[in-house]
N, C-alpha and C positions, 0 to 999 in steps of 0.2 A: 504493500500499499504506500502511495506517495504522500509527501507532506501535504500537498494540495488536497488529497482525498480526506486527510484528517482535519485540516484547518478551514477549508473553504465552507463546508456546511455550517460551521459555527459562525463564521464571518458573514455569511449570507443572511443571517437573521436568526441565528441560534435554532437551527432546524430541530435539533434533538429536544430542546425544551418545548418548542412549539408542538411537536408530536406528542409529548407527554401530556402537556396541558390540555390538548384537544380531546384526549381520551380519558382524563381524570378530572375530578373536581379540584379546584385550587386548594381547598382545605386539605385534601388527601395527600398533597405533595408540598405542603407549606414548609415543612422542616428543610426539605432539600432546596426549595427556592430561597428560603431565608439564609441559607449558607452561602449564597452567591454574592459577589461584590457588585453585581449589576442589579439595577432596579427592574422589577417585573410588575407591571400594573395591568389589570383586566378592566376594560371599559366597555360600555355599550355604544351604539351608534350615535348617541347624543353626548358622548364623552363623560357620561357619569361613571364614577369610579366604583367598581364592584368588589375588587380585591387588590391588595398591594403587599409586596414582601418587605422585609426589614430594610433593605438597601434603598428602595424607592421611598419609603417613609422618611428616611433620613434626608434624601434629596428634597422632598416636599416640605419637611420641617424647616429647611433653611429659608424657603420662600424667597429665594433670590433669583429664580429663573422659572422653574415649574411651580405652579400653585394649584390649590383646589379652592374653588369658590362654590359654595352651596352644593358640595359633593360632586362638582364637575371639574375635570382636569382642564388646565389652561396654562398660559404663560404670561408672565408679567408684561412683557413688551408686546405691543399689538402686532408688530411684524412677525415675531416668533409665533404668536397665536395663529396667525393666518397660515404660517408654514405647518403648524401642527394640524390644523383643520384640513389642509391639502393632503397631508400624509394620511390622515384618517380616510379621506375620500378614496385615495389610492388603495388602501387596505381593504375597504369595503367592495372595491371593484375586483379584488383578487390579486392585486400586486402587493409588493412589500413597500410601504410608505416610509419615507425617511425625513427627518427634520432636525435642525439644530436650534437649541434654545440657550441663549447666552445669559449666564448668571451676571448679576450686577457687579461691575468692577473686575470681571475676569476676562483674560485674553483667550480663554478656551471655552467652547460651548459644551453643554450636555448634548450627547448624541442619542437620538431617539429612532427606533425601528418599530414600525407598526405592522402587525400581521393578523389577518382574519383567522379566527378559530372555527373549524368546521366539524369537530367531532360531536358525538352524541351528547356530551355534557355541555357543549357550547352553542348557544343559540344567539346569533347576531352579536357575538362578542369579539373584541379585538384585544390582542395582547400587545402592550407597549413595553419595549425593552429600552431602558434608559441607562447609559453609561457615562461615568465621569472621568475624562481623560487624565485628570490630575492624580488619580489613583494608580496610574500605570507607570512603571519605571521606563526610562529610555531603553535600557537593555531588553526589557520584555518586548517592546515594540520592534526594535531592530531584529531580534531573534525570530520573532513571529513573521516578520516581513521576509526574512531569508528562508524561513521554512516554507513560505508560500512560493518560493522560487525566484525571488527578487535578488539581484546582485547587492553587494554592500553599498554601492553608490546609490542604487534605487531605493535601498532601504533607508539610507540617510536622507534622501529627499522625502520619503514617506514620513519619517520622523519630524522633519521640519513642518510639513503640512499638518500633522496631528497636533503639533505644539502651537498651531495658529499662525505659522509663518506662510510666506507666499513663495511662488517660483522665483520672483526677483530677489527675495531675501536669501533664498538658498544659493542662488548664483553668485550674489555678492559675498556671502560667507565662504564659499568654496573657491572664489576667484576664477570662475568660469563664465562663459557667455550664457545669456538667458536662453539662447537657442539650444545650447547643449542640455540645459536642464529641462526645457520643454520636450526635447527628444527622449530624455529619460522618462518623463511622465507618460509620454505616448507608449513607450515600451512597457511601463507598469500597467497601463490600461489594457494593453493587448494580452499580456501574460495572465491577468486576472479576469479578463472578459467583462470589464466595466467601462462605463462611458462618462462617469462624473467623478470629480475630485472628492466630493462629499462621500461617495460610496467607498472610496479607498480608505478615508479617515475612519468611517464607521466600521468597516470590516476589521481593520487592524485593532481598533479599540476593543471591539466586542471579543475578538479572538484572544487578544492578550489578557483580558480580564477573565475569560472562562478557562482557558487551557493552563494547567499548572506548569511552572518553570521546567520541571523534569521532563515534560512531554515535548518541549521544543527540541531537546537533544534527540529524542526518539524520532520526531518528525523529520529533523534535519538529516538523520542518518539513513532514512528509509529509501 
């Protein structure tokens, strides 16, 4: 099994967790979900919060980006809230919705992935996976990127983007032309089969938060 086989399903939207939640009640697997560093929130099509694990409650308690108003999930900034609504619309249509919610005073956003639940226990429910990039070490992101088949240079670019930097920032930091960095970014997109920069950031953050450090070595050597 290749590293991509191991990590891409997790990066795509935590497929394993989605599959479990679709066929079980949230309560039945609450202990397992509460052990995760990522937030898992179940909402209905009107964005009313039905369940939330411990990590998501910590994010919500901060009230610096994601908020709950009258039992409804939202974002402090109107622009972020619109992005969240658009991501929900995508999830309800059967796609994976993605949104970034920027905490007040932070250079890095919370990254959200929304997936429609279709199992017998889930009727018109959407799972929101929320990750906080500040919880992830640089080494975890670099190792995860390499395990996904990226070169060290491409992994370094990915780290810059996860940390809120731009292509221009990375070019200046490395002393190379912006055209070189854009070429690297194209290579990354082709290798991972993605079209948007936000997808790359979301993938790496979710995979780095879910996969234990010992698994990077296993993935990289396969």
